[in-house]
MARBA-3410 file (N, C-alpha, C, O; in Angstrom, 1 decimal):
149
-91.8,-6.8,18.0,-91.6,-5.6,17.0,-90.0,-5.7,17.0,-89.3,-5.8,18.0 ~ -89.4,-5.6,15.6,-88.0,-5.4,15.2,-87.3,-4.2,15.5,-87.7,-3.1,15.3 ~ -86.2,-4.4,16.0,-85.3,-3.2,16.3,-85.0,-2.6,14.9,-85.1,-3.3,13.9 ~ -84.7,-1.4,14.9,-84.3,-0.7,13.6,-83.3,0.2,14.3,-83.6,0.9,15.3 ~ -81.9,0.2,13.7,-80.8,1.0,14.2,-80.7,2.2,13.5,-80.6,2.2,12.3
-80.7,3.2,14.1,-80.7,4.7,13.9,-79.5,5.5,14.1,-79.1,5.5,15.3 ~ -78.8,6.3,13.2,-77.7,6.9,13.3,-77.7,8.3,12.5,-77.9,8.4,11.3 ~ -77.5,9.4,13.3,-77.5,10.7,12.8,-76.0,11.4,12.2,-75.9,12.3,11.5 ~ -75.0,10.4,12.7,-73.6,10.5,12.2,-73.1,11.9,13.3,-71.9,12.1,13.3 ~ -73.7,12.4,14.0,-73.2,13.1,15.2,-73.9,13.0,16.5,-75.0,12.5,16.5
-73.3,13.5,17.5,-73.9,13.4,18.9,-74.1,14.7,19.3,-75.0,15.0,20.2 ~ -73.5,15.6,18.8,-73.8,17.1,19.0,-74.2,17.8,17.7,-73.7,17.6,16.6 ~ -75.2,18.6,17.9,-75.8,19.0,16.6,-74.8,20.0,16.0,-74.3,20.9,16.7 ~ -74.4,19.8,14.7,-73.6,21.0,13.9,-74.3,22.1,13.7,-75.5,21.8,13.6 ~ -74.2,23.4,13.5,-74.7,24.6,13.4,-75.7,24.3,12.2,-76.9,24.8,12.5
-75.4,23.7,11.0,-76.4,23.3,9.9,-77.7,22.9,10.3,-78.7,23.2,9.7 ~ -77.6,22.3,11.4,-79.0,21.5,12.0,-79.4,22.1,13.2,-80.0,21.4,14.0 ~ -79.2,23.4,13.4,-79.9,24.0,14.4,-80.7,25.4,13.9,-80.5,26.1,12.9 ~ -81.6,25.7,15.0,-82.4,27.0,14.7,-81.5,28.3,14.8,-82.0,29.3,14.4 ~ -80.3,28.3,15.2,-79.4,29.3,14.8,-78.6,29.5,13.7,-78.0,30.5,13.3
-78.6,28.1,13.0,-77.9,28.1,11.8,-78.6,27.8,10.8,-79.6,28.6,10.5 ~ -78.3,26.7,9.9,-79.4,26.7,8.5,-80.6,25.9,9.0,-81.4,25.8,8.1 ~ -80.9,25.4,10.0,-82.2,24.8,10.3,-82.4,23.7,9.2,-83.6,23.6,8.8 ~ -81.5,22.9,8.8,-81.7,21.9,7.8,-81.8,20.6,8.5,-81.0,20.2,9.3 ~ -83.2,19.9,8.1,-83.4,18.8,8.9,-82.0,17.6,8.6,-81.6,17.6,7.4
-81.7,17.0,9.3,-80.4,16.1,9.3,-80.8,14.6,8.4,-81.9,14.1,8.2 ~ -79.5,14.2,7.9,-79.9,12.9,7.2,-79.8,12.2,8.3,-79.2,12.5,9.3 ~ -80.5,10.9,8.1,-80.5,9.7,9.1,-80.4,8.5,8.6,-81.2,8.2,7.7 ~ -79.4,7.5,8.9,-79.0,6.4,8.6,-79.8,5.3,9.1,-80.2,5.5,10.3 ~ -80.1,4.2,8.4,-80.9,3.1,9.3,-80.2,1.8,8.9,-79.7,1.8,7.8
-80.1,1.0,9.6,-79.7,-0.3,9.6,-80.9,-1.2,10.1,-81.6,-0.9,11.1 ~ -81.0,-2.5,9.4,-81.8,-3.6,9.6,-83.4,-3.1,9.2,-84.4,-3.7,9.6 ~ -83.4,-2.1,8.4,-84.6,-1.7,7.9,-85.2,-2.8,7.0,-84.6,-3.4,6.1 ~ -86.7,-3.1,7.4,-87.3,-4.2,6.4,-88.6,-3.9,6.2,-89.5,-4.7,5.8 ~ -89.0,-2.5,6.5,-90.4,-2.0,6.4,-90.7,-1.1,5.3,-89.7,-0.5,5.0
-91.7,-1.0,4.6,-91.9,0.0,3.3,-92.1,1.2,3.2,-91.9,1.9,2.2 ~ -92.7,1.6,4.6,-92.6,2.9,4.9,-92.0,3.4,6.1,-91.5,2.5,6.9 ~ -91.8,4.7,6.5,-91.2,5.2,7.6,-92.0,6.5,8.1,-92.6,7.3,7.3 ~ -91.8,6.7,9.5,-92.2,7.9,10.1,-91.0,8.4,11.1,-90.3,7.7,11.8 ~ -91.0,9.7,11.1,-89.9,10.2,11.9,-90.7,11.3,12.9,-91.6,12.1,12.5
-90.2,11.2,14.1,-90.5,12.1,15.1,-89.2,12.5,15.7,-88.3,11.7,15.8 ~ -89.1,13.8,16.0,-87.9,14.5,16.8,-88.7,15.2,17.7,-89.9,15.5,17.5 ~ -88.0,15.3,19.0,-88.6,16.0,20.1,-87.6,16.3,21.3,-86.7,15.5,21.6 ~ -87.8,17.3,21.9,-87.0,17.7,23.1,-87.5,17.3,24.5,-88.2,18.1,25.1 ~ -87.2,16.4,25.0,-87.7,15.9,26.4,-87.4,17.1,27.6,-86.9,16.7,28.6
-87.7,18.3,27.4,-87.1,19.3,28.3,-87.6,19.2,29.8,-87.0,19.8,30.7 ~ -88.6,18.4,30.0,-88.8,18.1,31.3,-89.3,16.9,31.6,-90.0,16.4,30.7 ~ -89.3,16.2,32.7,-89.7,14.6,32.8,-91.1,14.6,32.4,-91.7,15.5,33.0 ~ -91.7,13.9,31.8,-93.0,13.4,31.5,-93.7,14.6,30.4,-94.9,14.5,30.1 ~ -92.8,15.5,30.0,-93.3,16.3,29.0,-92.2,16.5,27.9,-91.0,16.6,28.1
-92.9,16.4,26.5,-91.8,16.6,25.7,-92.3,17.7,24.4,-93.5,17.8,24.2 ~ -91.5,18.4,23.6,-91.7,19.3,22.6,-91.3,18.6,21.3,-90.2,18.2,21.1 ~ -92.2,18.4,20.4,-92.0,18.0,18.9,-91.7,18.8,18.2,-92.4,19.8,18.1 ~ -90.4,18.7,17.6,-89.7,19.6,16.6,-89.8,19.2,15.1,-89.4,19.9,14.2 ~ -90.3,17.9,15.0,-90.4,17.3,13.4,-91.2,16.1,13.4,-90.9,15.1,14.1
-92.4,16.3,12.6,-92.9,15.0,12.3,-93.1,14.8,10.9,-93.6,15.7,10.2 ~ -92.6,13.5,10.4,-92.5,13.2,8.9,-93.2,11.8,8.9,-93.1,11.0,9.9 ~ -93.8,11.5,7.6,-94.4,10.2,7.5,-94.5,9.8,6.1,-94.3,10.6,5.2 ~ -94.8,8.7,5.8,-95.0,8.1,4.3,-93.7,8.5,3.5,-93.7,8.9,2.4 ~ -92.6,8.2,4.4,-91.3,8.1,3.7,-91.1,6.8,3.2,-91.1,5.9,4.1
-90.8,6.5,2.1,-90.4,5.2,1.5,-89.3,4.4,2.3,-88.3,5.0,2.6 ~ -89.6,3.3,2.4,-88.4,2.5,3.0,-87.0,2.6,2.6,-86.5,1.7,2.0 ~ -86.4,3.7,3.0,-84.9,3.8,2.4,-84.0,3.8,3.4,-84.4,4.4,4.5 ~ -82.7,3.3,3.2,-81.6,3.2,4.3,-80.9,4.2,4.8,-80.1,4.2,5.7 ~ -81.4,5.3,4.0,-80.8,6.8,4.4,-81.9,7.9,4.0,-82.2,8.2,2.8
-82.3,8.5,5.1,-83.2,9.6,4.8,-82.5,10.9,4.6,-81.8,11.4,5.5 ~ -82.5,11.3,3.4,-81.8,12.4,3.3,-82.0,13.6,4.0,-83.1,13.8,4.6 ~ -80.8,14.5,4.0,-80.9,15.7,4.9,-81.8,16.7,4.0,-82.1,16.5,2.8 ~ -82.2,17.9,4.6,-83.0,18.9,3.7,-84.3,19.0,3.2,-84.7,19.5,2.2 ~ -85.1,18.4,4.2,-86.5,18.5,3.8,-87.0,19.8,3.9,-86.8,20.5,4.8
-87.7,20.1,2.6,-88.4,21.6,2.7,-89.5,21.6,3.8,-90.1,20.6,4.1 ~ -89.6,22.8,4.2,-90.7,22.9,5.2,-92.0,23.1,4.4,-92.5,24.2,4.2 ~ -92.5,22.0,4.1,-94.0,22.1,3.4,-94.6,20.9,3.6,-93.9,19.9,3.8 ~ -95.7,20.8,3.7,-96.8,19.7,4.0,-96.5,18.3,3.4,-96.5,17.3,4.1 ~ -96.3,18.4,2.0,-96.1,17.1,1.1,-94.7,17.6,0.3,-94.4,18.7,-0.1
-94.0,16.7,0.3,-92.5,16.9,-0.6,-92.3,15.7,-1.4,-92.9,14.6,-1.2 ~ -91.6,15.9,-2.4,-91.3,14.9,-3.4,-89.8,14.8,-3.6,-89.3,13.8,-4.1 ~ -89.0,15.9,-3.0,-87.6,16.0,-3.1,-87.0,16.5,-1.8,-87.4,17.5,-1.3 ~ -86.2,15.9,-1.2,-85.3,14.8,-1.7,-85.6,13.5,-1.6,-84.8,12.6,-1.8 ~ -86.9,13.2,-1.2,-87.7,12.0,-1.2,-89.1,12.3,-0.9,-89.4,13.4,-0.4
-90.1,11.3,-1.1,-91.5,11.6,-0.7,-91.7,11.7,0.6,-91.0,10.9,1.2 ~ -92.5,12.4,1.2,-92.9,12.3,2.7,-93.7,13.7,2.7,-93.6,14.8,2.1 ~ -94.7,13.3,3.9,-95.6,14.2,4.4,-95.1,14.4,5.7,-94.6,13.7,6.5 ~ -95.4,15.9,5.7,-95.0,16.6,7.2,-96.1,17.2,7.9,-97.1,17.7,7.4 ~ -95.8,17.2,9.5,-96.9,17.7,10.3,-96.5,18.9,10.8,-95.4,19.4,10.6
-97.5,19.7,11.6,-97.2,20.6,12.4,-96.6,20.4,13.6,-97.2,19.7,14.4 ~ -95.3,20.9,13.9,-94.5,20.8,15.0,-95.2,21.4,16.2,-96.3,21.9,16.1 ~ -94.5,21.4,17.3,-95.1,22.3,18.5,-94.7,23.7,18.4,-95.2,24.4,19.3 ~ -93.9,24.4,17.5,-93.6,25.8,17.3,-95.2,26.2,16.3,-95.6,27.4,16.2 ~ -95.6,25.1,15.9,-97.0,25.8,15.2,-96.5,25.9,13.8,-97.2,26.5,13.0
-95.3,25.2,13.3,-94.8,25.3,11.8,-95.0,23.9,11.2,-95.3,23.0,11.9 ~ -94.6,23.9,9.8,-94.6,22.7,9.3,-93.1,22.3,9.0,-92.3,23.1,8.5 ~ -92.9,20.9,9.4,-91.5,20.5,9.0,-90.7,20.5,10.3,-91.0,20.7,11.4 ~ -89.4,20.4,9.7,-88.3,20.4,10.8,-88.2,21.8,11.6,-88.6,22.8,11.1 ~ -87.8,21.8,12.7,-87.6,23.0,13.5,-86.3,22.5,14.4,-86.4,21.7,15.3
-85.2,23.1,13.9,-83.7,23.0,14.6,-83.7,23.2,16.0,-84.4,24.2,16.4 ~ -82.9,22.7,17.0,-82.8,23.0,18.4,-82.4,24.4,18.4,-81.7,24.8,17.5 ~ -83.0,25.2,19.5,-82.3,26.4,20.0,-82.7,26.5,21.4,-83.6,27.3,21.8 ~ -82.1,25.8,22.3,-82.1,26.0,23.6,-81.6,27.2,24.2,-80.8,27.9,23.6 ~ -82.3,27.6,25.4,-81.8,28.9,26.0,-80.4,29.0,25.9,-79.7,28.0,25.9
-79.6,30.1,25.9,-78.3,30.3,26.1,-77.9,29.9,27.5,-78.5,30.4,28.5 ~ -76.6,29.0,27.5,-76.0,28.2,28.4,-76.8,27.0,28.6,-76.2,26.1,29.2 ~ -77.9,26.8,28.2,-78.5,25.6,28.3,-78.0,24.3,27.3,-77.7,24.5,26.1 ~ -77.9,23.2,27.9,-77.6,22.0,27.1,-79.0,21.2,26.9,-79.7,21.1,27.9 ~ -79.5,20.7,25.8,-80.8,20.1,25.7,-80.4,18.8,24.8,-79.5,18.9,24.0
-81.2,17.7,25.1,-81.1,16.7,24.3,-82.4,16.4,23.4,-83.5,16.7,23.8 ~ -82.2,15.8,22.2,-83.0,15.8,21.6,-83.2,14.3,21.0,-82.2,13.7,20.5 ~ -84.4,13.7,21.1,-84.5,12.4,20.5,-85.1,12.2,19.2,-86.1,12.9,18.8 ~ -84.5,11.3,18.4,-85.2,11.2,17.0,-85.6,9.6,17.1,-84.8,8.7,17.4 ~ -87.0,9.5,16.8,-87.8,8.4,17.0,-88.1,7.9,15.5,-88.6,8.7,14.7
-87.7,6.5,15.2,-88.0,6.2,13.7,-88.8,5.0,13.7,-88.4,4.1,14.3 ~ -90.0,5.0,13.0,-90.9,3.9,13.0,-91.0,3.3,11.7,-91.1,4.1,10.8 ~ -90.9,1.9,11.5,-91.0,1.3,10.3,-92.4,0.8,10.3,-92.8,0.1,11.2 ~ -93.2,1.2,9.1,-94.5,0.7,8.9,-94.8,-0.1,7.8,-94.1,-0.2,6.8 ~ -95.9,-0.8,7.9,-96.5,-1.7,6.7,-97.2,-1.0,5.9,-97.5,-1.6,4.8
-97.7,0.4,6.1,-98.6,0.9,5.1,-98.4,2.3,5.3,-97.8,2.8,6.3 ~ -98.9,3.1,4.2,-99.0,4.5,4.4,-100.0,4.8,5.3,-100.9,3.9,5.6 ~ -100.0,6.3,6.1,-101.0,6.4,7.0,-102.1,7.3,6.4,-101.9,8.1,5.5 ~ -103.1,7.1,7.0,-104.6,8.2,6.7,-104.3,9.1,7.6,-104.8,9.1,8.8 ~ -103.5,10.0,7.1,-103.3,11.3,7.8,-103.1,12.4,6.8,-102.3,12.4,5.9
-103.9,13.5,7.2,-103.7,14.6,6.2,-102.3,15.3,6.3,-101.8,15.3,7.4 ~ -101.6,15.9,5.3,-100.5,16.4,5.5,-100.8,17.7,6.4,-101.7,18.5,6.1 ~ -100.0,18.1,7.4,-100.0,19.2,8.1,-100.7,18.7,9.7,-100.9,19.4,10.6 ~ -100.9,17.5,9.7,-101.4,17.0,10.9,-100.5,16.9,11.9,-99.4,16.6,11.7 ~ -101.1,17.1,13.3,-100.1,17.2,14.8,-99.8,15.8,15.1,-100.4,14.8,14.7
-98.7,15.7,15.8,-98.2,14.6,16.3,-99.2,13.5,16.8,-99.2,12.4,16.3 ~ -100.1,13.9,17.7,-101.1,13.0,18.0,-101.8,12.3,17.0,-101.8,11.1,17.0 ~ -102.2,12.9,16.1,-103.2,12.4,15.0,-102.2,11.4,14.2,-102.6,10.2,14.0 ~ -101.1,11.7,13.8,-99.9,10.6,13.1,-100.0,9.5,14.3,-100.7,8.5,14.1 ~ -99.4,9.6,15.2,-99.4,8.4,16.5,-100.5,7.7,16.5,-100.4,6.5,16.5
-101.6,8.1,16.5,-102.8,7.4,16.4,-103.3,6.6,15.1,-104.0,5.5,15.2 ~ -102.9,7.3,14.0,-102.8,6.5,12.6,-101.9,5.4,12.4,-102.2,4.5,11.7 ~ -100.7,5.3,13.1,-99.8,4.4,13.4,-100.3,3.1,14.0,-99.9,2.0,13.7 ~ -101.2,3.2,15.0,-101.7,1.9,15.6,-102.1,0.8,14.8,-103.0,0.9,13.9 ~ -101.3,-0.4,15.1,-101.5,-1.6,14.2,-100.8,-1.5,13.0,-101.0,-2.4,12.2
-99.9,-0.5,12.5,-99.0,-0.6,11.4,-97.6,-0.8,11.8,-96.8,-1.1,11.0 ~ -97.1,-0.5,13.1,-95.7,-0.6,13.3,-95.1,-2.0,13.3,-95.5,-3.0,13.9 ~ -94.0,-1.9,12.6,-93.3,-3.2,12.5,-91.9,-3.1,13.1,-91.3,-4.1,13.6 ~ -91.5,-2.0,13.0,-89.9,-1.9,13.8,-90.0,-0.4,14.4,-90.9,0.3,14.3 ~ -88.8,-0.2,15.1,-88.9,0.9,15.9,-87.3,1.1,16.3,-86.6,0.1,16.6
-86.7,2.2,16.4,-85.4,2.7,16.5,-85.3,4.1,17.1,-86.2,4.9,16.8 ~ -84.4,4.5,17.9,-84.2,5.9,18.2,-82.7,6.2,18.4,-81.9,5.3,18.5 ~ -82.6,7.4,18.5,-81.0,7.9,18.8,-81.3,9.4,19.3,-82.4,9.9,19.3 ~ -80.2,9.9,19.8,-80.2,11.2,20.4,-78.9,12.0,19.9,-77.9,11.5,19.3 ~ -79.2,13.3,20.2,-78.1,14.3,20.1,-78.4,15.5,20.9,-79.5,16.0,20.9
-77.3,16.1,21.5,-77.3,17.4,22.2,-77.0,18.7,21.4,-76.4,18.7,20.4 ~ -77.6,19.8,22.0,-77.3,21.0,21.5,-77.2,22.0,22.6,-78.0,22.0,23.5 ~ -76.3,22.7,22.4,-75.7,23.6,23.7,-75.6,25.1,22.9,-75.1,25.2,21.8 ~ -76.1,26.1,23.6,-76.1,27.5,23.1,-75.0,28.2,23.9,-74.7,29.4,23.7
END
């Protein structure tokens, strides 16, 4: 599997991308992209061996800069095409970080380069999308950012 370099452009979440601020999905820059499709997972590994998924998006065309501001809808065509799933809050699309007061939480963004669109209904949960990705992953990369309240 080839490496995909992932960059958010920040290491600590600006307010616009948090649950207390604008709750706007961040832009994601990719280097070494060779795959025709992408899938994005954002999660908070708040305890060892346990994580909380805050964003699932797939069928994103292979673009080097995933734009910020995905609407919270199951299927979108602006700012780019994508299908989005149900996060662990039970909502569709991106849910910005909102750790407890005084806490610092780490959030991972995992990006998968895929060889095809996925056979997943819009609104699917993470485990369904992960199962559909089996045999289709060409590239992988991740980055992280922190949020403190």
